[in-house]
Structure formats: structure tokens, C-alpha cells
C-alpha positions as CSV (number, residue, x, y, z in Angstrom):
1,X,11.0,46.0,50.0
2,X,10.9,42.7,52.0
3,X,10.7,39.2,50.9
4,X,7.3,38.1,49.4
5,X,6.1,41.8,49.9
6,X,4.3,42.9,46.4
7,X,5.6,45.9,45.0
8,X,3.4,49.2,43.4
9,X,2.9,48.6,39.9
10,X,5.5,50.7,38.0
11,X,2.2,52.0,36.1
12,X,0.6,53.2,39.5
13,X,4.1,55.0,40.5
14,X,4.0,56.9,37.3
15,X,0.0,57.6,37.4
16,X,1.1,59.0,41.3
17,X,4.5,60.7,39.6
18,X,2.1,62.8,36.9
19,X,-0.8,63.4,38.8
20,X,1.2,65.4,41.5
21,X,2.8,66.9,38.8
22,X,-0.2,68.4,37.1
23,X,-2.2,69.0,40.2
24,X,-2.2,72.7,39.5
25,X,-3.7,72.1,36.1
26,X,-7.6,71.7,35.9
27,X,-8.1,69.8,32.7
28,X,-5.2,67.2,34.1
29,X,-6.2,67.1,37.9
30,X,-8.4,63.9,37.6
31,X,-6.3,61.3,37.7
32,X,-9.2,58.9,36.3
33,X,-8.7,60.6,33.0
34,X,-4.6,59.9,32.7
35,X,-4.1,57.3,30.1
36,X,-0.4,56.0,30.6
37,X,0.9,53.3,28.2
38,X,3.8,50.9,28.6
39,X,6.5,50.8,25.6
40,X,8.7,48.1,26.5
41,X,8.9,45.5,30.1
42,X,11.9,44.5,31.8
43,X,11.8,41.1,33.4
44,X,11.1,40.3,36.6
45,X,14.1,41.4,39.3
46,X,15.7,43.6,36.6
47,X,15.8,47.3,36.9
48,X,16.7,50.3,34.4
49,X,14.5,52.7,31.4
50,X,11.2,52.5,30.9
51,X,9.6,54.4,28.4
52,X,5.7,55.6,28.7
53,X,3.8,57.9,26.2
54,X,0.7,59.8,28.6
55,X,-2.2,61.8,27.6
56,X,-1.3,64.5,29.9
57,X,-0.4,67.4,27.3
58,X,-2.2,67.2,23.8
59,X,0.0,67.4,20.4
60,X,-2.4,68.9,17.6
61,X,0.5,69.1,15.3
62,X,1.1,65.6,15.6
63,X,-2.4,64.6,14.3
64,X,-2.6,66.8,12.0
65,X,0.6,65.2,10.6
66,X,-1.4,61.4,11.1
67,X,-4.0,63.2,9.3
68,X,-2.4,64.1,6.0
69,X,-0.9,60.8,5.7
70,X,-3.5,58.3,6.7
71,X,-6.1,60.7,5.2
72,X,-8.6,60.7,8.6
73,X,-8.0,62.8,11.7
74,X,-7.1,59.6,14.0
75,X,-4.2,60.6,16.3
76,X,-4.6,59.4,19.5
77,X,-2.1,58.2,22.4
78,X,-2.4,54.4,21.1
79,X,-1.0,55.8,17.8
80,X,2.0,57.7,19.5
81,X,2.6,54.2,21.6
82,X,2.7,52.2,18.8
83,X,4.7,54.3,16.4
84,X,7.5,54.8,19.8
85,X,7.5,50.7,20.5
86,X,8.0,50.3,16.6
87,X,11.0,53.1,16.0
88,X,12.7,50.8,19.0
89,X,12.6,47.4,17.6
90,X,14.1,48.9,14.6
91,X,18.0,48.2,13.4
92,X,18.9,51.6,14.0
93,X,17.5,51.6,17.8
94,X,20.2,50.6,20.5
95,X,19.3,49.2,24.4
96,X,22.3,48.4,26.4
97,X,22.2,46.5,29.2
98,X,25.1,45.4,32.3
99,X,24.9,42.3,33.8
100,X,26.4,41.0,36.9
101,X,27.6,37.4,35.9
102,X,29.2,34.1,37.2
103,X,32.4,33.7,35.4
104,X,35.7,35.5,34.9
105,X,35.5,36.3,31.5
106,X,37.1,32.9,30.2
107,X,35.4,30.1,28.1
108,X,37.4,26.8,27.0
109,X,40.8,29.0,27.3
110,X,39.7,32.1,25.8
111,X,39.5,35.2,27.2
112,X,36.3,36.8,26.1
113,X,37.3,40.6,26.9
114,X,39.8,40.2,23.8
115,X,36.9,39.8,21.6
116,X,35.2,43.3,22.4
117,X,32.0,43.2,21.0
118,X,30.7,40.0,19.9
119,X,27.7,38.7,18.3
120,X,25.8,35.4,19.7
121,X,23.3,34.1,17.4
122,X,21.4,31.0,19.1
123,X,17.9,30.4,18.6
124,X,14.9,30.8,21.5
125,X,12.2,29.1,22.9
126,X,8.9,31.1,22.9
127,X,5.9,30.4,25.6
128,X,4.9,28.3,23.4
129,X,8.3,25.9,22.8
130,X,8.6,27.4,18.8
131,X,12.2,28.0,18.4
132,X,12.8,32.1,17.3
133,X,16.0,33.8,15.9
134,X,17.6,35.7,18.3
135,X,21.0,37.8,17.9
136,X,22.3,39.7,21.5
137,X,26.3,41.7,21.0
138,X,28.1,41.4,24.4
139,X,31.4,42.9,25.5
140,X,32.9,41.1,28.5
141,X,34.5,44.5,30.5
142,X,36.2,43.3,33.4
143,X,36.2,40.1,35.9
144,X,37.5,38.1,39.0
145,X,39.9,36.5,39.2
146,X,42.8,37.6,36.7
147,X,42.3,35.2,33.7
148,X,46.2,34.1,34.3
149,X,45.7,33.2,37.8
150,X,44.9,30.1,39.3
151,X,41.6,29.7,41.6
152,X,39.9,26.7,43.2
153,X,36.4,26.9,41.6
154,X,35.3,24.4,43.8
155,X,35.4,27.0,46.8
156,X,32.1,28.6,47.0
157,X,34.4,31.6,49.3
158,X,36.4,32.4,46.0
159,X,34.7,35.3,43.8
160,X,34.3,34.5,40.3
161,X,32.0,37.6,38.5
162,X,32.5,40.0,35.4
163,X,30.8,42.7,34.3
164,X,29.1,42.5,31.0
165,X,27.5,44.6,28.6
166,X,24.6,43.3,26.1
167,X,23.0,45.0,23.7
168,X,19.8,42.7,22.0
169,X,19.2,42.9,18.2
170,X,15.9,44.2,17.2
171,X,14.6,45.1,20.9
172,X,15.0,41.5,22.5
173,X,12.9,38.5,23.0
174,X,12.1,35.6,25.4
175,X,15.0,36.2,27.8
176,X,17.6,36.2,25.0
177,X,20.6,38.0,27.0
178,X,20.2,35.7,30.2
179,X,19.5,32.6,28.2
180,X,22.6,33.4,25.5
181,X,24.7,34.1,29.1
182,X,24.2,30.8,30.3
183,X,24.9,29.4,26.7
184,X,28.2,31.2,27.2
185,X,28.5,29.5,30.9
186,X,28.3,32.8,32.7
187,X,24.8,33.2,34.2
188,X,23.3,36.4,35.3
189,X,23.6,36.7,39.0
190,X,20.0,36.1,40.4
191,X,18.6,34.6,37.4
192,X,15.9,31.8,38.7
193,X,15.1,30.8,35.9
194,X,18.5,30.6,33.1
195,X,21.1,30.6,35.9
196,X,22.6,28.7,38.3
197,X,20.5,28.1,41.6
198,X,24.0,26.8,43.2
199,X,25.8,29.9,42.5
200,X,22.5,32.3,43.3
201,X,22.4,30.6,46.8
202,X,26.0,31.1,47.3
203,X,25.7,34.6,46.5
204,X,22.6,34.8,48.8
205,X,24.3,33.5,52.2
206,X,27.7,34.1,51.8
207,X,27.3,37.9,50.0
208,X,23.6,38.7,51.3
209,X,22.5,39.5,47.7
210,X,18.9,40.7,47.6
211,X,16.3,38.1,47.1
212,X,13.9,38.8,44.1
213,X,16.8,40.4,42.1
214,X,18.5,39.8,38.7
215,X,21.4,41.7,38.6
216,X,20.3,43.1,34.6
217,X,20.2,46.9,34.3
218,X,19.3,48.9,31.0
219,X,21.3,51.5,31.4
220,X,20.8,53.2,28.3
221,X,18.3,53.6,25.3
222,X,19.2,55.1,21.7
223,X,16.3,55.3,19.4
224,X,17.7,58.0,16.1
225,X,15.3,60.3,14.3
226,X,14.7,58.9,11.0
227,X,13.9,61.6,8.5
228,X,12.9,58.7,5.9
229,X,10.1,57.6,8.2
230,X,7.1,60.2,8.3
231,X,5.4,58.3,11.1
232,X,8.6,58.0,13.3
233,X,9.9,61.3,12.9
234,X,6.4,62.6,14.7
235,X,7.3,61.1,17.9
236,X,11.1,60.8,17.8
237,X,12.4,64.3,17.9
238,X,15.3,65.5,15.6
239,X,18.2,64.9,17.7
240,X,16.9,61.8,18.4
241,X,16.2,60.1,21.9
242,X,19.4,59.0,24.4
243,X,18.4,58.4,27.6
244,X,20.6,56.8,30.7
245,X,19.9,55.0,34.2
246,X,22.8,55.2,36.3
247,X,23.8,52.0,38.1
248,X,20.9,51.1,40.9
249,X,22.7,51.3,44.8
250,X,22.7,47.5,45.0
251,X,24.1,46.7,42.0
252,X,27.0,49.3,43.4
253,X,27.0,47.9,46.8
254,X,27.4,44.4,45.2
255,X,30.6,45.8,43.2
256,X,31.9,48.1,46.5
257,X,31.6,45.3,48.7
258,X,32.6,42.0,47.1
259,X,34.7,43.4,43.9
260,X,35.8,47.1,43.8
261,X,38.6,46.2,41.2
262,X,36.2,44.9,38.5
263,X,34.4,48.5,38.7
264,X,37.2,50.5,38.2
265,X,39.1,48.1,35.8
266,X,35.7,48.5,33.5
267,X,34.9,52.2,34.2
268,X,36.3,53.4,31.5
269,X,34.8,51.0,29.2
270,X,31.1,51.7,30.9
271,X,31.8,55.1,30.5
272,X,32.4,55.0,27.4
273,X,29.4,53.1,26.2
274,X,27.5,55.6,27.7
275,X,26.4,53.5,31.1
276,X,26.3,56.2,34.2
277,X,28.2,55.1,37.1
278,X,26.8,56.9,40.7
279,X,29.5,58.6,42.7
280,X,29.8,57.1,46.4
281,X,29.1,60.2,48.2
282,X,25.1,60.1,46.1
283,X,25.2,56.3,46.7
284,X,25.6,56.9,50.9
285,X,22.2,58.9,50.7
286,X,20.2,56.3,49.0
287,X,18.7,53.2,49.5
288,X,18.4,50.5,46.7
289,X,15.1,48.7,45.2
290,X,14.4,46.7,48.0
291,X,14.6,49.3,50.9
292,X,18.0,48.0,52.3
293,X,20.5,51.3,53.3
294,X,23.7,51.2,51.1
295,X,26.4,52.4,53.7
296,X,29.7,52.2,54.2
297,X,30.9,52.1,50.8
298,X,33.8,54.5,51.3
299,X,35.5,52.1,53.6
300,X,35.9,49.9,50.5
301,X,36.9,52.7,47.7
302,X,39.2,53.5,49.9
303,X,41.6,50.4,50.3
304,X,44.5,50.6,47.8
305,X,44.2,48.9,44.8
306,X,47.1,46.5,44.9
307,X,45.3,45.0,48.7
308,X,41.6,44.8,46.3
309,X,43.2,42.1,44.4
310,X,44.7,40.2,46.8
311,X,41.7,40.1,48.9
312,X,39.7,39.1,45.6
313,X,42.2,36.6,45.1
314,X,41.9,35.3,48.2
315,X,38.5,35.8,48.5
316,X,38.1,37.6,51.3
317,X,36.5,40.5,50.1
């Protein structure tokens, strides 16, 4: 997609896909009758998973359960949407994001990777300027340069960047991941609201970072089945919900082109946390979400690891 070009709204894309899928059904062939509700949202420029509810298939048994509990036969798609949204906001639900941030993972002499998962409690302001409690769990996975290396941070050609996992407590609010990372002096690349304009400009000019892109990706959503809640158990299967979205091509291209060892150093942790990493062959055949062809990935992955590290240290990659 070109800069300033308006994308097709996500809800319309989903309607188009489901309408085509159900085109053989007389009951669902009329797109005007289709109702699709969004359970949660992604920040503008971010990527990852989205959950929806739709009315393409009736669920009489679901309506019967609600009739028993509420005393009235009032099961609607709106009810299912509200229940699933509430389940996502529970303490048992987990949303795992992957962020590409400025900074090597060092903060005031401490290597944040040594903390593994750690908690940040810092209030954030809502749209009315009111402070609200916000908690995010972070895990710094890998970064460059190495914490023990000496680097000239004033040189824009030298790369300082890290891969970070983030889990907002109870669904997250008001850009809390972005704000909390900025508070750790590791703003997300491409974040125009809570990031570094100077860093973003350097990455766009020197490394072709896409415009209108915030490198925050929702890679996994886990919602367990709750036997103690009759209502939520009607929309959550017994095995729970566990869905994943692989790192997108533009995200992978930034890693492969400019910091290949970061991905390799962090691969084990990412896979341990359920983050899917696409293969190079798959990426070569796809385009990213902004319409740019992803190619020449093998030339970067075939470079010896020792040479990759040396090039990264010198800012040549």
C-alpha cells in the first residue's frame, strides 16, 4: 500500500471473505444480512491477530443456555460478542505481543534480558487526561549491540535494536505497551505518538522502514475455558482458545536485512512462548502489508553468523 493510501477497512475484508465462503448458501448469500463484530482492536500501524464474531451460523444450543440463566430467550450475536470481549479482559486471558524497539536492552547499566519476564506498573492517561492503573509484563529477548560491546550511540549508521515480548494485564489500555516501553528508554520503532521521531526518521532514511508502520505485532491470544462461568463457557470451547499469527513479512524483512543475529539469538525464546516464525521460503513468495515485495531473504540468512555479528557491530548490516 502506498503512503497516505486508505486501506480497505478490516471489517469489510472479513465480510468479503466470509461472503465468498458462504456464497453457496442461500441463507447467507446476502451480504447485507451479514453481521460481524470486532472483539478487540489493534493500534494503527500495528499487526497481528483480530477476533470477530459473526452471524453466519445459528447456535440454538447457545441461545438455550442463556435462556436458562437469564430467564429469557435473548441470545444474540451481540451477547456472544460481549461474552468473548469480557473473557479477553479476564485475568486468565493472555495476549502476547512482539515489538521491535530502539535500544540494546541495557538500562542504567542493567541488562534487561537477565530479568526474563518482569512487571511494569505505571499509570497511563486516557483520552480525557485521567490517570489509570496499567500493568504490562515484558521479556527482552535479544538485541544488538552486545551488552559488553562499546558503541558510539551518536552515529545513526550503528544499529541499536531489540526484540521484546509484551503482555498487557487484562487486555491493555491507552497504548500502555508503547508508553511503558518508552518509559524504559526502548521506544517501538515506527511509533509516531510515543516513540522517537529522530530514530524513526533514521530508520526510514537509512533502512527503508515503511511509513505508517508501528513494529508491534500481536502474535498469540490464549483464552482458557472457565468451568466456573456458565456464560463464558458458552462461547469458549472446552480446550480453550489458543490462536497464533506468524511474524509478518515486513517485520521479518527488517530483522533479516539489518539484524539477522537478533532473530537467531531470540528464536528459542520466541518459539517457547508460542510466537510463530515463518520460514524464508514462505517469505520469499509473499508481500508485506504495505504492498512491497519481500525478496532476497536467502542472501542474508546464508551469511556466516560470525560475519553477521561483526557487520552489526560495525553498523554495516
